[in-house]
TORKOLTOR-91385 format. One line per 2 residues: their letters; for each residue x, z, y of N, C-alpha, C, O. Coordinates in nm, 3 decimals. Atoms other than C-alpha are relative to their C-alpha. Layout:
a = X:Z:Y:X:Z:Y:X:Z:Y:X:Z:Y  ...
end
This chain:
ms = 0.033:-0.143:-0.007:13.901:9.981:11.000:-0.119:0.025:0.092:-0.203:0.111:0.065  0.109:-0.020:-0.096:13.666:9.948:11.298:-0.135:-0.032:-0.062:-0.236:0.023:-0.018
li = 0.126:0.033:0.066:13.399:9.793:11.069:-0.037:0.102:-0.107:-0.155:0.124:-0.134  0.026:-0.094:0.107:13.437:10.051:10.795:-0.059:0.131:0.053:-0.149:0.188:-0.008
rp = 0.044:-0.129:-0.054:13.386:10.356:11.014:-0.151:0.006:0.029:-0.215:0.103:-0.010  0.146:-0.005:-0.022:13.031:10.265:11.132:-0.080:0.008:-0.129:-0.182:0.075:-0.136
ki = 0.071:-0.004:0.129:12.927:10.206:10.769:0.009:0.138:-0.062:-0.089:0.191:-0.115  -0.015:-0.136:0.052:13.071:10.540:10.663:-0.090:0.095:0.074:-0.153:0.182:0.013
fm = 0.085:-0.086:-0.082:12.888:10.706:10.950:-0.147:-0.018:-0.037:-0.222:0.079:-0.045  0.140:0.028:0.034:12.559:10.534:10.856:-0.037:0.066:-0.132:-0.140:0.133:-0.143
fa = 0.031:-0.058:0.131:12.577:10.640:10.491:0.005:0.152:0.005:-0.074:0.219:-0.062  -0.007:-0.146:-0.015:12.680:10.992:10.590:-0.128:0.052:0.066:-0.182:0.156:0.026
tl = 0.123:-0.040:-0.068:12.381:11.011:10.825:-0.119:-0.002:-0.095:-0.201:0.090:-0.095  0.109:0.010:0.097:12.143:10.893:10.552:0.007:0.112:-0.102:-0.095:0.168:-0.141
ai = -0.016:-0.107:0.098:12.288:11.145:10.309:-0.044:0.133:0.058:-0.110:0.212:-0.010  0.039:-0.126:-0.065:12.243:11.430:10.556:-0.151:0.007:0.017:-0.211:0.112:-0.007
ma = 0.145:0.002:-0.018:11.885:11.324:10.633:-0.071:0.023:-0.133:-0.173:0.091:-0.139  0.061:-0.020:0.132:11.809:11.309:10.261:0.005:0.145:-0.041:-0.090:0.197:-0.098
ll = -0.013:-0.141:0.035:11.939:11.662:10.215:-0.094:0.087:0.083:-0.154:0.181:0.032  0.082:-0.081:-0.089:11.751:11.797:10.516:-0.149:-0.019:-0.022:-0.227:0.076:-0.010
tg = 0.144:0.030:0.011:11.417:11.626:10.453:-0.050:0.000:-0.143:-0.171:-0.002:-0.166  0.044:0.002:0.139:11.413:11.625:10.075:-0.054:-0.134:-0.043:-0.136:-0.141:-0.135
ca = 0.049:0.133:0.035:11.353:11.252:10.063:0.118:-0.096:-0.008:0.228:-0.063:0.037  -0.108:0.095:0.019:11.557:10.944:9.980:-0.042:-0.137:0.050:-0.155:-0.180:0.026
pt = 0.034:0.134:-0.049:11.572:10.601:10.149:0.005:-0.101:-0.113:0.088:-0.091:-0.203  0.001:0.104:0.101:11.486:10.298:9.940:-0.061:-0.126:0.059:-0.142:-0.119:0.152
vq = 0.058:0.127:-0.041:11.405:9.930:9.987:-0.096:-0.045:-0.109:-0.055:-0.064:-0.223  0.098:0.035:0.100:11.084:9.834:9.813:-0.123:-0.060:0.064:-0.134:-0.066:0.187
tv = 0.126:0.055:-0.050:10.742:9.674:9.844:-0.091:0.115:0.045:-0.114:0.210:-0.029  0.095:-0.097:-0.054:10.506:9.874:10.062:-0.131:-0.072:0.028:-0.131:-0.180:0.087
yl = 0.131:0.061:-0.019:10.134:9.800:10.066:-0.062:0.051:0.129:-0.078:0.172:0.148  0.056:-0.035:-0.130:9.982:9.793:10.414:-0.150:0.022:-0.008:-0.209:0.087:0.079
tp = 0.143:-0.020:0.025:9.626:9.781:10.277:-0.019:0.009:-0.151:0.066:-0.037:-0.227  0.030:0.004:0.142:9.466:9.844:9.939:-0.063:-0.135:-0.038:-0.105:-0.211:0.048
ev = 0.081:0.111:0.051:9.318:9.572:9.722:-0.145:0.049:-0.007:-0.171:0.160:-0.052  0.141:-0.040:-0.002:8.940:9.579:9.762:-0.083:-0.101:-0.079:-0.084:-0.220:-0.048
kg = 0.092:0.082:0.078:8.697:9.444:9.504:-0.140:0.054:0.024:-0.159:0.175:0.039  0.133:-0.050:-0.024:8.326:9.459:9.555:-0.107:-0.106:-0.005:-0.087:-0.217:-0.053
qv = 0.116:0.088:0.000:7.987:9.304:9.602:-0.082:0.026:0.126:-0.104:0.140:0.164  0.087:-0.009:-0.116:7.773:9.232:9.907:-0.142:-0.035:-0.044:-0.165:-0.141:-0.102
vv = 0.139:0.024:0.040:7.398:9.262:9.851:-0.092:0.016:0.120:-0.060:0.085:0.217  0.102:-0.007:-0.104:7.090:9.219:10.067:-0.118:0.080:-0.052:-0.167:0.055:-0.162
lk = 0.123:-0.073:0.031:6.804:9.468:10.063:-0.116:-0.075:0.062:-0.136:-0.071:0.184  0.117:0.071:-0.048:6.493:9.255:10.089:-0.119:0.095:-0.006:-0.157:0.142:-0.114
tg = 0.110:-0.096:-0.009:6.207:9.472:10.207:-0.134:-0.070:-0.014:-0.142:-0.193:-0.010  0.135:0.054:0.016:5.836:9.425:10.162:-0.077:0.083:-0.099:-0.045:0.200:-0.120
as = 0.084:-0.074:0.096:5.574:9.523:9.907:0.082:0.050:-0.116:0.057:0.159:-0.168  -0.088:-0.039:0.110:5.843:9.533:9.638:0.144:-0.026:0.041:0.194:-0.138:0.027
aq = -0.137:0.015:-0.048:6.190:9.595:9.778:0.095:-0.027:-0.116:0.082:0.031:-0.224  -0.096:0.038:0.104:6.476:9.440:9.581:0.136:-0.030:0.063:0.147:-0.057:0.182
ff = -0.135:0.037:-0.042:6.850:9.378:9.602:0.033:-0.140:-0.051:0.004:-0.175:-0.166  -0.044:0.134:0.037:6.989:9.024:9.602:0.144:-0.020:0.045:0.181:0.026:0.153
pl = -0.139:0.025:-0.040:7.354:8.913:9.608:0.006:-0.094:0.120:-0.080:-0.180:0.138  -0.017:0.084:-0.119:7.479:8.753:9.929:0.127:-0.082:-0.016:0.238:-0.028:-0.019
ak = -0.114:0.090:0.016:7.703:8.450:9.886:0.054:-0.042:0.137:-0.016:-0.038:0.237  -0.066:0.059:-0.117:7.949:8.308:10.140:0.003:0.092:0.122:-0.007:0.046:0.236
sn = -0.031:-0.090:-0.112:7.997:8.618:10.350:0.152:0.011:0.006:0.219:0.009:-0.097  -0.145:-0.009:-0.018:8.348:8.650:10.493:0.044:0.146:-0.001:-0.017:0.230:0.066
iy = -0.051:-0.136:0.011:8.548:8.962:10.406:0.149:-0.002:0.029:0.222:-0.086:-0.025  -0.143:-0.003:-0.031:8.887:9.055:10.551:0.043:0.138:0.049:-0.038:0.215:0.101
hr = -0.059:-0.121:-0.057:9.118:9.343:10.637:0.007:-0.016:0.151:0.030:-0.126:0.202  0.013:0.007:-0.146:9.093:9.430:11.006:0.112:-0.077:0.069:0.084:-0.161:0.155
ky = -0.112:0.062:-0.069:9.440:9.317:11.108:0.040:-0.136:-0.057:0.133:-0.200:-0.009  -0.041:0.123:0.068:9.448:9.014:10.880:-0.119:-0.094:-0.024:-0.149:-0.127:-0.139
pe = 0.115:0.089:0.017:9.146:8.789:10.946:0.036:-0.134:-0.063:-0.049:-0.199:-0.123  -0.042:0.128:0.058:9.351:8.487:10.838:0.003:0.008:-0.153:0.013:-0.095:-0.220
ka = 0.000:-0.019:0.146:9.346:8.634:10.483:-0.142:0.019:-0.054:-0.159:0.071:-0.164  0.140:-0.021:0.040:8.964:8.634:10.465:-0.034:-0.071:-0.130:0.022:-0.176:-0.162
ve = 0.053:0.062:0.122:8.786:8.560:10.138:-0.151:-0.007:0.013:-0.211:0.058:0.099  0.146:0.015:0.001:8.427:8.457:10.064:-0.059:0.064:-0.124:-0.001:0.059:-0.232
sd = 0.071:-0.050:0.118:8.180:8.633:9.839:-0.055:-0.119:-0.078:-0.092:-0.221:-0.019  0.048:0.110:0.083:8.071:8.417:9.546:-0.152:0.005:-0.015:-0.219:0.080:0.056
tn = 0.146:0.006:0.015:7.719:8.335:9.427:-0.061:0.131:-0.047:-0.181:0.153:-0.031  0.047:-0.133:0.042:7.693:8.687:9.281:0.027:0.106:0.107:0.006:0.225:0.085
gq = -0.031:-0.094:-0.108:7.799:8.841:9.612:0.132:0.072:-0.020:0.167:0.159:0.059  -0.123:-0.071:0.033:8.128:8.949:9.455:0.121:-0.060:0.070:0.123:-0.179:0.103
ft = -0.122:0.045:-0.068:8.471:8.928:9.615:0.118:0.084:-0.046:0.102:0.197:-0.094  -0.125:-0.072:0.020:8.832:9.028:9.566:0.089:-0.026:0.120:0.132:-0.138:0.144
la = -0.082:0.010:-0.121:9.029:9.096:9.883:0.138:0.055:-0.033:0.155:0.174:-0.058  -0.136:-0.038:0.041:9.401:9.101:9.808:0.061:0.101:0.096:0.029:0.103:0.215
ai = -0.074:-0.095:-0.082:9.624:9.380:9.933:0.104:-0.076:0.083:0.152:-0.181:0.042  -0.106:0.054:-0.085:9.866:9.305:10.217:0.124:0.085:-0.022:0.118:0.208:-0.015
sq = -0.122:-0.076:0.029:10.224:9.401:10.141:0.120:-0.061:0.072:0.115:-0.175:0.119  -0.126:0.048:-0.054:10.577:9.369:10.275:0.113:0.083:-0.061:0.091:0.194:-0.108
ve = -0.118:-0.072:0.050:10.928:9.468:10.167:0.068:0.066:0.119:0.096:0.001:0.220  -0.061:-0.073:-0.111:11.084:9.735:10.384:0.080:0.119:-0.053:0.061:0.163:-0.166
as = -0.072:-0.122:0.031:11.324:10.027:10.384:-0.090:0.117:0.037:-0.140:0.123:0.150  0.087:-0.113:-0.028:11.127:10.349:10.358:0.055:0.125:-0.065:0.147:0.119:-0.147
wl = -0.043:-0.129:0.052:11.168:10.716:10.279:-0.101:0.047:-0.102:-0.221:0.050:-0.074  0.088:-0.056:0.102:11.025:10.855:9.958:-0.012:0.149:0.026:0.082:0.224:0.002
ma = 0.019:-0.138:-0.041:10.880:11.184:10.073:-0.103:0.068:-0.089:-0.195:0.005:-0.140  0.098:-0.077:0.078:10.696:11.458:9.890:-0.131:0.009:0.077:-0.133:0.004:0.200
gh = 0.130:-0.013:-0.065:10.327:11.495:9.959:-0.082:-0.127:-0.012:-0.029:-0.234:-0.043  0.091:0.112:0.015:10.024:11.268:9.957:-0.114:0.017:0.098:-0.182:0.120:0.099
af = 0.109:-0.004:-0.098:9.780:11.189:10.235:-0.079:-0.130:-0.009:-0.029:-0.231:-0.059  0.087:0.117:0.008:9.490:10.947:10.268:-0.034:-0.051:0.139:-0.028:0.022:0.238
ny = 0.037:0.064:-0.125:9.383:10.705:10.537:-0.119:-0.092:-0.027:-0.148:-0.125:-0.141  0.111:0.093:0.011:9.084:10.480:10.606:0.045:-0.137:0.048:0.102:-0.150:0.156
yp = -0.038:0.137:-0.033:9.143:10.103:10.604:-0.126:-0.082:0.023:-0.201:-0.107:-0.072  0.122:0.076:-0.029:8.870:9.900:10.781:0.000:-0.138:-0.065:0.100:-0.209:-0.064
vf = 0.022:0.132:0.058:8.734:9.596:10.601:-0.122:-0.060:0.069:-0.229:0.000:0.070  0.110:0.065:-0.072:8.518:9.354:10.800:-0.079:-0.090:-0.094:-0.024:-0.157:-0.181
ie = 0.089:0.092:0.071:8.219:9.173:10.656:-0.079:-0.078:0.105:-0.139:-0.019:0.195  0.070:0.087:-0.095:8.071:8.877:10.843:-0.092:-0.096:-0.073:-0.057:-0.151:-0.178
kg = 0.094:0.102:0.049:7.769:8.660:10.777:-0.079:-0.048:0.120:-0.164:0.024:0.173  0.065:0.050:-0.121:7.653:8.439:11.060:0.038:0.086:0.119:0.157:0.111:0.143
al = -0.026:-0.083:-0.117:7.617:8.654:11.371:0.023:0.147:-0.036:0.065:0.226:0.048  -0.015:-0.140:0.043:7.627:8.976:11.168:0.147:0.030:-0.029:0.215:-0.047:-0.097
ry = -0.139:-0.043:0.022:7.959:9.161:11.168:0.002:0.153:-0.001:-0.040:0.217:0.095  -0.010:-0.146:0.009:8.020:9.516:11.050:0.120:0.036:-0.086:0.191:-0.052:-0.136
ql = -0.120:-0.045:0.069:8.283:9.727:10.878:-0.032:0.094:-0.115:-0.130:0.167:-0.114  -0.007:-0.101:0.105:8.345:9.916:10.557:0.128:0.078:0.018:0.221:0.031:0.084
la = -0.123:-0.077:0.001:8.603:10.189:10.517:0.049:0.013:-0.144:-0.023:0.059:-0.232  -0.063:-0.014:0.131:8.839:10.174:10.220:0.098:0.116:0.009:0.191:0.113:0.090
ea = -0.085:-0.119:-0.004:9.004:10.510:10.151:0.115:-0.016:-0.100:0.092:-0.034:-0.220  -0.117:0.016:0.086:9.359:10.486:10.015:0.115:0.080:0.061:0.101:0.138:0.169
sv = -0.115:-0.078:-0.044:9.702:10.647:10.051:0.054:-0.051:0.134:0.044:-0.170:0.164  -0.061:0.038:-0.128:9.873:10.649:10.390:0.119:-0.092:-0.024:0.134:-0.195:0.043
km = -0.117:0.080:0.033:10.194:10.514:10.238:-0.012:-0.043:-0.145:0.004:0.038:-0.236  0.023:0.049:0.135:10.131:10.294:9.935:0.123:-0.072:-0.053:0.157:-0.182:-0.008
hh = -0.115:0.063:0.066:10.436:10.222:9.721:-0.042:-0.069:-0.129:0.037:-0.139:-0.191  0.058:0.067:0.116:10.213:10.106:9.437:-0.136:-0.056:0.041:-0.202:-0.001:0.129
le = 0.128:0.062:-0.031:9.908:9.882:9.445:-0.115:0.096:-0.029:-0.124:0.152:-0.139  0.121:-0.079:0.018:9.585:10.074:9.494:-0.120:-0.093:0.012:-0.130:-0.171:0.106
tl = 0.118:0.087:0.003:9.257:9.902:9.407:-0.126:0.083:0.011:-0.144:0.180:-0.062  0.128:-0.068:-0.021:8.917:10.014:9.531:-0.114:-0.096:-0.032:-0.103:-0.217:-0.011
tl = 0.120:0.079:0.026:8.575:9.894:9.422:-0.113:0.052:0.088:-0.150:0.169:0.080  0.104:-0.038:-0.096:8.305:9.897:9.691:-0.114:-0.101:-0.005:-0.092:-0.221:-0.020
ss = 0.113:0.090:-0.023:7.957:9.755:9.723:-0.053:0.027:0.140:-0.035:0.137:0.194  0.049:-0.014:-0.137:7.791:9.698:10.057:-0.140:-0.057:0.012:-0.169:-0.166:-0.038
ii = 0.140:0.040:-0.015:7.425:9.675:10.152:-0.025:-0.051:0.142:0.011:0.014:0.240  0.049:0.055:-0.126:7.289:9.452:10.428:-0.152:-0.001:-0.007:-0.209:-0.048:-0.106
ve = 0.146:0.006:-0.005:6.925:9.496:10.528:-0.041:-0.138:0.048:0.018:-0.193:0.140  0.042:0.139:-0.024:6.740:9.163:10.537:-0.017:-0.032:0.148:0.020:-0.140:0.193
se = 0.026:0.026:-0.142:6.641:9.199:10.903:0.129:-0.026:0.079:0.127:-0.094:0.181  -0.126:0.021:-0.070:7.009:9.207:11.005:0.042:-0.147:-0.004:0.103:-0.197:0.090
lk = -0.035:0.142:0.011:7.052:8.850:10.882:-0.084:-0.086:0.093:-0.053:-0.203:0.117  0.086:0.070:-0.096:6.775:8.752:11.122:0.038:0.032:0.144:-0.030:-0.008:0.239
ge = -0.048:-0.030:-0.134:6.972:8.885:11.416:-0.056:0.127:0.060:-0.040:0.150:0.180  0.058:-0.125:-0.051:6.793:9.219:11.448:0.100:0.114:-0.020:0.133:0.147:-0.133
pl = -0.096:-0.111:0.013:7.038:9.505:11.524:-0.061:0.115:-0.078:-0.181:0.143:-0.068  0.046:-0.110:0.082:7.015:9.797:11.288:0.076:0.125:0.042:0.195:0.139:0.013
lg = -0.064:-0.123:-0.045:7.085:10.136:11.444:-0.093:0.118:-0.028:-0.215:0.108:-0.014  0.078:-0.121:0.024:6.974:10.486:11.353:-0.042:0.064:0.130:-0.024:0.006:0.237
ds = 0.044:-0.073:-0.119:6.833:10.743:11.592:0.114:0.014:0.099:0.231:0.020:0.060  -0.102:-0.010:-0.103:7.015:10.772:11.921:0.082:0.128:-0.016:0.030:0.232:-0.057
ap = -0.090:-0.115:0.009:7.313:11.007:11.929:0.000:0.073:0.133:-0.031:0.013:0.236  -0.004:-0.074:-0.127:7.352:11.283:12.190:0.103:-0.058:0.095:0.204:-0.115:0.053
sa = -0.090:0.056:-0.101:7.520:11.185:12.515:0.140:0.058:-0.009:0.236:-0.004:0.037  -0.132:-0.063:0.014:7.805:11.424:12.433:0.096:-0.086:-0.080:0.218:-0.070:-0.068
lh = -0.086:0.080:0.086:7.934:11.167:12.185:0.065:-0.116:0.074:0.131:-0.201:0.012  -0.078:0.098:-0.076:8.059:10.948:12.468:0.148:0.036:-0.006:0.234:-0.044:0.032
rc = -0.138:-0.044:0.016:8.375:11.149:12.399:0.061:-0.046:-0.133:0.178:-0.018:-0.162  -0.047:0.048:0.130:8.404:10.984:12.057:0.015:-0.153:0.004:-0.032:-0.218:0.097
nf = -0.022:0.145:0.006:8.504:10.632:11.955:-0.135:-0.072:-0.012:-0.208:-0.053:-0.109  0.131:0.064:-0.006:8.207:10.413:12.048:-0.023:-0.096:-0.116:-0.131:-0.098:-0.175
sw = 0.014:0.097:0.109:8.271:10.141:11.791:-0.027:0.070:-0.133:-0.112:0.026:-0.210  0.019:-0.074:0.124:8.297:10.393:11.508:-0.135:0.069:-0.003:-0.199:0.077:-0.108
lt = 0.132:-0.062:-0.008:7.986:10.574:11.629:-0.109:-0.103:-0.030:-0.208:-0.071:-0.095  0.096:0.107:0.028:7.799:10.241:11.619:-0.006:-0.028:-0.150:-0.114:-0.048:-0.205
ql = -0.002:0.021:0.145:7.910:10.191:11.258:-0.070:0.115:-0.074:-0.140:0.092:-0.172  0.068:-0.115:0.061:7.792:10.542:11.171:-0.151:-0.012:0.016:-0.225:0.011:-0.079
rr = 0.144:0.013:-0.024:7.451:10.479:11.329:-0.059:-0.113:-0.084:-0.172:-0.102:-0.132  0.048:0.108:0.087:7.419:10.150:11.140:-0.012:0.050:-0.143:-0.110:0.023:-0.212
sl = 0.002:-0.052:0.136:7.506:10.326:10.816:-0.118:0.095:-0.022:-0.182:0.092:-0.128  0.116:-0.090:0.008:7.243:10.593:10.884:-0.131:-0.079:-0.007:-0.225:-0.040:-0.077
av = 0.121:0.083:0.002:6.986:10.318:10.948:-0.019:-0.067:-0.136:-0.132:-0.081:-0.182  0.009:0.057:0.135:7.068:10.153:10.614:-0.053:0.106:-0.097:-0.137:0.077:-0.182
ns = 0.050:-0.109:0.083:7.015:10.493:10.448:-0.151:0.016:0.016:-0.223:0.031:-0.083  0.144:-0.016:-0.027:6.674:10.521:10.615:-0.081:-0.111:-0.065:-0.189:-0.086:-0.119
al = 0.070:0.112:0.063:6.575:10.175:10.493:-0.010:0.019:-0.151:-0.113:-0.010:-0.212  0.001:-0.027:0.143:6.670:10.271:10.138:-0.104:0.106:-0.035:-0.182:0.090:-0.129
eq = 0.090:-0.112:0.028:6.474:10.596:10.153:-0.146:-0.036:0.028:-0.239:0.025:-0.027  0.137:0.045:-0.030:6.172:10.417:10.296:-0.058:-0.080:-0.116:-0.179:-0.075:-0.141
hf = 0.050:0.090:0.105:6.148:10.175:10.004:0.025:0.050:-0.142:-0.036:-0.001:-0.237  -0.024:-0.059:0.133:6.285:10.382:9.715:-0.008:0.152:0.015:0.063:0.211:0.096
tq = 0.021:-0.144:-0.017:6.169:10.740:9.670:0.073:0.085:-0.102:0.105:0.200:-0.074  -0.066:-0.078:0.104:6.336:10.848:9.346:0.116:-0.079:-0.060:0.106:-0.199:-0.084
rs = -0.118:0.064:0.059:6.679:10.774:9.202:-0.031:-0.055:-0.139:0.024:-0.158:-0.179  0.031:0.041:0.137:6.532:10.746:8.853:-0.067:-0.137:-0.006:-0.068:-0.201:-0.111
al = 0.067:0.131:-0.003:6.341:10.434:8.963:0.100:-0.115:0.017:0.063:-0.232:0.007  -0.102:0.102:-0.022:6.668:10.250:9.028:0.077:-0.029:-0.128:0.096:0.059:-0.212
sa = -0.086:0.035:0.112:6.875:10.062:8.773:0.138:0.062:0.023:0.167:0.111:0.132  -0.135:-0.056:-0.013:7.232:10.179:8.707:0.078:-0.072:0.109:0.151:-0.008:0.186
qe = -0.071:0.076:-0.102:7.367:9.898:8.925:-0.051:0.034:0.140:0.027:0.046:0.234  0.058:-0.035:-0.130:7.127:9.981:9.208:0.042:0.140:0.043:0.061:0.165:0.162
qt = -0.048:-0.133:-0.032:7.232:10.345:9.188:0.143:-0.005:0.056:0.179:0.072:0.144  -0.135:0.018:-0.052:7.590:10.230:9.242:-0.002:-0.048:0.144:0.076:-0.001:0.227
yv = 0.014:0.047:-0.139:7.483:10.041:9.555:-0.030:0.118:0.093:0.030:0.133:0.199  0.042:-0.113:-0.083:7.316:10.355:9.689:0.113:0.101:0.015:0.139:0.151:0.125
dd = -0.110:-0.097:-0.005:7.608:10.584:9.600:0.110:-0.048:0.094:0.163:0.031:0.173  -0.103:0.054:-0.089:7.855:10.354:9.775:-0.045:0.004:0.146:0.035:0.028:0.236
qy = 0.052:-0.004:-0.136:7.630:10.337:10.079:0.007:0.141:0.058:0.050:0.158:0.172  -0.009:-0.138:-0.049:7.606:10.715:10.110:0.145:0.042:0.023:0.176:0.113:0.119
qq = -0.141:-0.032:-0.018:7.981:10.744:10.064:0.054:-0.062:0.128:0.134:0.000:0.198  -0.041:0.062:-0.126:8.034:10.497:10.348:-0.046:0.083:0.120:0.027:0.098:0.217
tr = 0.051:-0.084:-0.110:7.817:10.716:10.571:0.088:0.123:0.016:0.119:0.163:0.129  -0.086:-0.119:-0.007:8.030:11.019:10.483:0.136:-0.035:0.062:0.189:0.042:0.143
lw = -0.128:0.040:-0.054:8.349:10.829:10.562:-0.009:-0.029:0.150:0.079:0.010:0.226  0.016:0.028:-0.143:8.217:10.705:10.896:-0.023:0.128:0.079:0.022:0.141:0.193
la = 0.021:-0.129:-0.066:8.103:11.057:10.981:0.135:0.068:0.023:0.161:0.119:0.132  -0.132:-0.061:-0.014:8.455:11.188:10.916:0.084:-0.075:0.103:0.157:-0.014:0.181
qv = -0.076:0.082:-0.094:8.604:10.898:11.114:-0.041:0.029:0.144:0.044:0.042:0.232  0.048:-0.029:-0.135:8.385:10.966:11.417:0.043:0.141:0.043:0.088:0.161:0.155
kr = -0.037:-0.139:-0.032:8.450:11.342:11.402:0.143:0.009:0.053:0.169:0.074:0.154  -0.140:-0.014:-0.038:8.823:11.301:11.423:0.039:-0.085:0.121:0.151:-0.074:0.171
sc = -0.028:0.081:-0.119:8.798:11.052:11.710:-0.039:0.071:0.129:-0.001:0.027:0.237  0.057:-0.064:-0.119:8.626:11.294:11.948:0.105:0.082:0.076:0.183:0.156:0.016
dw = -0.088:-0.078:-0.088:8.819:11.438:12.241:-0.090:0.081:0.092:-0.150:0.027:0.185  0.094:-0.085:-0.072:8.626:11.733:12.379:0.056:0.054:0.132:-0.008:0.137:0.196
rd = -0.060:-0.050:-0.123:8.860:11.792:12.673:-0.057:-0.072:0.123:-0.091:-0.190:0.118  0.043:0.062:-0.125:8.750:11.733:13.032:0.122:-0.060:0.069:0.232:-0.060:0.014
rh = -0.109:0.069:-0.070:8.960:11.555:13.293:0.114:0.093:0.037:0.223:0.049:0.073  -0.105:-0.098:-0.029:9.154:11.876:13.349:0.071:0.045:-0.128:0.162:0.127:-0.124
gl = -0.062:-0.036:0.126:9.245:11.901:12.983:-0.058:0.124:-0.065:-0.003:0.175:-0.163  0.064:-0.120:0.054:9.012:12.194:12.919:-0.117:-0.040:-0.090:-0.182:-0.141:-0.064
pn = 0.110:0.035:0.091:8.757:12.196:12.633:-0.136:0.009:0.067:-0.165:0.106:0.138  0.138:-0.003:-0.049:8.399:12.107:12.726:-0.086:0.054:-0.114:-0.123:-0.019:-0.206
yd = 0.067:-0.067:0.112:8.216:12.357:12.507:-0.143:-0.048:-0.021:-0.192:-0.049:-0.134  0.137:0.049:0.015:7.868:12.221:12.579:-0.004:-0.130:-0.080:-0.084:-0.145:-0.172
dm = -0.006:0.126:0.073:7.957:11.872:12.461:0.046:0.023:-0.144:-0.005:-0.039:-0.237  -0.051:-0.030:0.133:8.150:12.013:12.167:-0.112:0.056:-0.088:-0.126:0.018:-0.204
ka = 0.110:-0.060:0.076:7.848:12.219:12.059:-0.104:-0.106:-0.037:-0.150:-0.111:-0.151  0.101:0.104:0.026:7.605:11.925:12.094:0.049:-0.098:-0.105:-0.027:-0.138:-0.193
gn = -0.056:0.093:0.098:7.836:11.696:11.900:0.005:0.059:-0.140:-0.032:-0.006:-0.237  -0.012:-0.064:0.132:7.899:11.943:11.619:-0.137:0.025:-0.063:-0.150:0.020:-0.185
ey = 0.136:-0.017:0.054:7.525:12.013:11.583:-0.052:-0.132:-0.056:-0.118:-0.133:-0.160  0.040:0.133:0.049:7.463:11.638:11.546:0.069:-0.030:-0.133:0.005:-0.078:-0.226
fk = -0.074:0.023:0.124:7.735:11.612:11.282:-0.053:0.088:-0.113:-0.062:0.044:-0.228  0.051:-0.093:0.102:7.598:11.916:11.100:-0.133:-0.048:-0.056:-0.157:-0.035:-0.176
qi = 0.129:0.053:0.045:7.250:11.760:11.084:0.021:-0.115:-0.099:-0.049:-0.125:-0.200  -0.028:0.113:0.090:7.395:11.445:10.925:0.054:0.051:-0.133:0.012:0.006:-0.239
ds = -0.056:-0.059:0.122:7.598:11.650:10.676:-0.110:0.057:-0.088:-0.112:0.036:-0.210  0.108:-0.064:0.074:7.289:11.845:10.577:-0.092:-0.105:-0.062:-0.134:-0.091:-0.177
al = 0.089:0.105:0.050:7.076:11.531:10.541:0.063:-0.073:-0.119:-0.006:-0.105:-0.216  -0.068:0.071:0.108:7.336:11.362:10.321:0.004:0.082:-0.129:0.014:0.027:-0.239
sn = -0.004:-0.088:0.117:7.335:11.663:10.090:-0.138:0.021:-0.063:-0.149:0.083:-0.168  0.137:-0.024:0.049:6.957:11.656:10.043:-0.081:-0.129:-0.006:-0.195:-0.134:0.041
ks = 0.068:0.128:0.012:6.867:11.295:9.968:-0.056:-0.016:-0.141:0.012:0.014:-0.239  0.062:0.019:0.132:6.627:11.212:9.685:0.072:-0.109:-0.080:0.063:-0.112:-0.203
ls = -0.072:0.108:0.068:6.842:10.905:9.607:0.146:0.036:-0.027:0.218:-0.041:-0.090  -0.139:-0.038:0.010:7.169:11.094:9.618:0.038:0.043:-0.141:-0.035:0.118:-0.206
kh = -0.051:-0.040:0.130:7.374:11.130:9.300:0.024:0.150:-0.004:-0.011:0.217:-0.101  -0.031:-0.143:-0.007:7.489:11.476:9.409:-0.126:0.084:-0.008:-0.132:0.182:-0.083
dn = 0.124:-0.078:-0.003:7.138:11.600:9.481:-0.071:-0.005:-0.135:-0.124:0.097:-0.180  0.068:0.012:0.130:6.998:11.468:9.152:0.075:0.073:-0.110:0.012:0.124:-0.203
en = -0.074:-0.077:0.099:7.280:11.626:8.952:-0.033:0.148:0.012:-0.046:0.217:-0.089  0.035:-0.140:-0.020:7.197:11.962:9.109:-0.138:0.031:-0.054:-0.161:0.140:-0.108
nt = 0.138:-0.022:0.045:6.828:11.920:9.024:-0.013:0.005:-0.152:-0.109:0.060:-0.205  0.009:0.003:0.147:6.904:11.865:8.656:0.071:0.117:-0.065:0.067:0.133:-0.187
k = -0.071:-0.115:0.057:7.112:12.180:8.616:-0.098:0.115:-0.027:-0.057:0.220:-0.074
end
């Protein structure tokens, strides 16, 4: 009898929670990361800028470097999702999260963001391409214009990724002036690059803590930071290589 009572109590508790929360417990496979398929390419600059695939770059989910894969001779890779079996609650609603994916080649190391569901009960697969500027492979850091000092209140690592992404955008715009001059595949590279910039911008925004040491908002820093973010938003909406901007021009 002493063993039966705790079990009855446990099931009763689960039943009450299910009624109160509108969800049901279940044991199933949960995906901790999405599956990511993609291609790593190098932007070779010069008199005639071109894209070339990058072989043997290492790609892995942030928390699982032991699961790294290599890009093939075409720069392509498939990074498997990480999953586990666990008891979870099936709840109404759907939210998204960013899953960092690291890319390494020699001394170069940077991140992509893969956007997928917060709680994945089914496999989600994303296709991403990533651009490396040739100079980065030579050990030259690639960073955009300096950010205002107010952004010391934001995640430094994520801000660095945002500035790198902005610098890649600048390199693209320096060597390609019109979207129509790009092949369909090259347009995909550019679209994915701009999308990465948008994701990093959102990631940095939500990392900022504008409170001072007393817990009160620092309005000067908040204003400076938001003006910087607004400038980036505006620039991303008015790019000659942007799919969004070119669609508007054809209407």
